[in-house]
N, C-alpha and C positions, 0 to 999 in steps of 0.2 A: 865618577858614580857603575861602578858595574849595572851595564843598563839592559842584563838575562837576567836579575832578580826580582822576588818580586816584593811587593815591598809587606809582603807576612814577614819573608824569609830575611828583605832588610830589619824588618822593629823585632823583628825572633833574635836575630841570630845571640848578638852581646849574651841576654841571659840565659842562653841553656847552655851558653859554654862558656858566662859563670861560676850557673848548675854544675857541670861535668866538674871543674878543675871542683872547687869545695869541694862536690863528692868522695874528690882523690882528696885532698887535703883532711878528712871528716874520717877519712876509716884507715887507708892506708899513711897518712902522716908530711901529704905531698909540701915540698918546700922550693926548693932550691929546685928540684926538678920541676918547674916552675922553666927557667932561666933559660933554656929553651923555644920553647915556642910562645919567647916578645916574639923572634925571628918573624913566626907564619904570624900576629900576631896583626904587629906595624900596618904590614903590607894590605891586610885585610881591611884594615880599622880607617885605611887607609884608597884605600877601593871606597871601603863603604861615605866617603866622606868626611870622617871622624879626622880630631888629630893624630900624628903618634902617645900623648898620651895614654886616648881609650885605648890599641894593640899594649900595652906595656900595663895597664890596668885589668885588660879581661883577667886571660893567667895569671896576677899577685894582687892580684883584690881579692878574687872565691876563692883559690887555696887557701891564699894564710887565714880567709872570717872561715873557715870549712873547716884550718888544724887548731884555729880559736872552740868552736862549736865542736868535735870530733865526740861522735859515739864510740867509731870503735878505735881513734887511733890507737896503738901500743906505745907512738914516743910520752904521750902529754899525761893517755886514759888509763893504758895500766900501768906504769911506772910509779902515777902519784897512789891510786886505787892498793894493790902493793906495799908503800910504804906504808900508806896510812891503816894497814886494816887491814878492810873491808873487803867482798869479796869481789875480782877482776875484773870487768866490765859489769859491774850491779850497777840501778838505776840508770841504762840504757834509752828507758820506754820516756826519762826526764829528757834525755838527752838530745839525742831526734826531735821533742818536743820546740827544742832550741835552737839546734839545728835548720830546725824549717822554717820555724820568724827567724 
């Protein structure tokens, strides 16, 4: 375990990083870009007392949830709305609420 970290940091490190990766997935379509971060988060998770699955899940779950609830992703929002014939990136308020939830 990391003895120099306060209890607050230990509790907040996972939600903060999952939220950051989710923001990346929601805004610019971060998906495969999360793979190299696994090498960083596995040792971090082990140092915090979790197993390696948590270290893999932090970047992957965050980026994939963000990708699924994207609000600015040009790949799944921009192209789909263009094909559907609606104004591109319309309804961003609703998508921001969905991403927040």
